[in-house]
C-alpha positions in Angstrom: -147.6 262.7 -27.4 -147.7 264.5 -31.0 -146.8 260.9 -32.4 -149.6 259.2 -30.8 -151.9 261.7 -32.0 -150.8 261.8 -35.3 -150.9 257.8 -35.3 -154.7 258.2 -34.3 -155.7 260.3 -36.7 -153.8 258.1 -39.5 -156.1 255.3 -37.9 -159.2 257.0 -38.4 -157.8 258.2 -42.1 -157.4 254.6 -42.9 -161.0 253.2 -41.5 -162.8 256.1 -43.3 -160.5 255.5 -46.2 -161.8 252.1 -46.2 -165.4 252.8 -45.9 -165.4 255.8 -48.5 -163.6 253.4 -51.1 -165.8 250.6 -50.7 -168.9 253.0 -50.8 -167.5 254.1 -54.4 -165.9 251.0 -55.6 -168.7 248.6 -54.5 -171.8 250.8 -53.6 -174.7 248.4 -53.6 -172.9 245.4 -51.7 -171.8 248.3 -49.2 -175.0 250.2 -49.0 -176.7 246.7 -48.0 -174.2 246.3 -45.4 -174.5 249.9 -43.7 -178.9 250.5 -44.4 -181.5 248.3 -44.1 -183.4 250.8 -46.6 -183.7 250.9 -50.5 -180.5 251.3 -52.4 -179.8 254.7 -53.8 -176.7 255.3 -55.8 -176.5 259.1 -55.3 -176.9 259.2 -51.8 -174.4 256.1 -51.3 -171.9 258.0 -53.7 -171.8 261.4 -51.5 -171.9 259.2 -48.5 -168.5 257.7 -49.7 -167.3 261.3 -50.9 -167.7 262.8 -47.5 -165.8 260.1 -46.0 -163.6 260.7 -48.3 -163.2 264.6 -47.2 -162.6 263.2 -43.5 -159.7 261.5 -44.9 -158.6 264.5 -46.2 -159.0 266.3 -42.5 -157.5 263.7 -41.1 -154.5 263.7 -42.4 -154.1 267.2 -42.8 -154.7 267.1 -38.9 -151.8 264.2 -38.9 -149.6 266.5 -41.0 -149.9 269.6 -38.3 -151.6 268.9 -35.5 -152.8 272.2 -34.0 -155.6 272.1 -31.4 -157.8 273.4 -33.8 -157.3 270.6 -36.8 -157.3 267.9 -33.8 -160.6 269.4 -32.3 -162.2 269.5 -35.7 -161.2 265.9 -36.3 -162.5 265.0 -33.0 -166.0 266.6 -33.7 -166.0 264.6 -36.5 -165.4 261.3 -35.3 -167.9 262.1 -32.5 -170.5 263.1 -34.9 -170.5 260.4 -37.1 -169.7 257.7 -34.4 -173.0 259.1 -32.4 -175.2 259.1 -35.1 -173.7 255.5 -36.2 -174.7 254.3 -32.9 -178.1 255.5 -33.1 -178.9 254.2 -36.3 -177.4 250.9 -35.3 -179.1 250.9 -31.5 -182.0 253.3 -31.7 -183.4 254.0 -35.2 -182.5 250.5 -36.6 -181.5 251.7 -39.6 -178.5 249.9 -39.6 -177.3 246.3 -39.6 -175.5 245.3 -36.4 -172.9 243.3 -38.1 -169.4 242.5 -37.2 -167.8 245.1 -39.2 -170.2 248.0 -38.7 -170.0 247.3 -34.9 -166.0 247.3 -35.0 -165.8 250.5 -37.3 -167.7 252.0 -34.7 -165.9 250.9 -31.6 -162.6 252.0 -33.5 -164.2 255.4 -34.6 -164.9 256.2 -31.1 -162.0 254.9 -29.4 -160.0 257.2 -31.9 -162.3 260.3 -31.0 -162.0 259.4 -27.1 -158.0 259.0 -27.1 -157.8 262.4 -29.0 -160.4 264.3 -26.8 -158.4 262.7 -23.5 -154.9 263.8 -25.2 -156.8 267.1 -25.7 -157.9 267.4 -22.6 -154.5 266.4 -21.1 -152.4 269.0 -23.0 -154.8 272.0 -22.2 -154.4 271.0 -18.4 -150.7 271.1 -18.7 -150.6 274.2 -20.6 -153.0 275.8 -18.2 -150.9 274.6 -14.8 -153.3 271.9 -14.1 -155.9 274.4 -13.1 -158.9 275.2 -14.8 -159.4 279.0 -16.0 -157.1 281.8 -15.2 -155.9 282.1 -11.7 -156.4 285.4 -9.7 -153.4 287.3 -8.6 -153.1 287.3 -5.0 -153.8 290.8 -3.4 -150.6 292.3 -1.4 -151.2 293.6 2.0 -149.6 297.1 2.8 -147.5 297.2 5.5 
């Protein structure tokens, strides 16, 4: 299971690397793909740098997938995924292109897979029960 978690984290790193690199190399074109608002080079560059920071987190978590690092990765993936969906479908600030929708699907699929994997691992460690089992009282004879 560790290899599957590492693979999912590498997929997330590749996705974010593509977006981050694109925002830094071709900021005007990528900003037009991601936003219906006006172009702001500083915001676009900072967003690209932020995505690169996530790449580092995902690669560190893939190298040493402890529960804490994977939880941090899942939190980031879910937060960006839900904000992206909100911007696409509710606020209408992000265009619904094939690339943006596919990216959000991959982003959320990886997050949900990792979340399920963490939940399954916690259930195995806990013996399939939630919380700590109460010891049975002994009867005196």
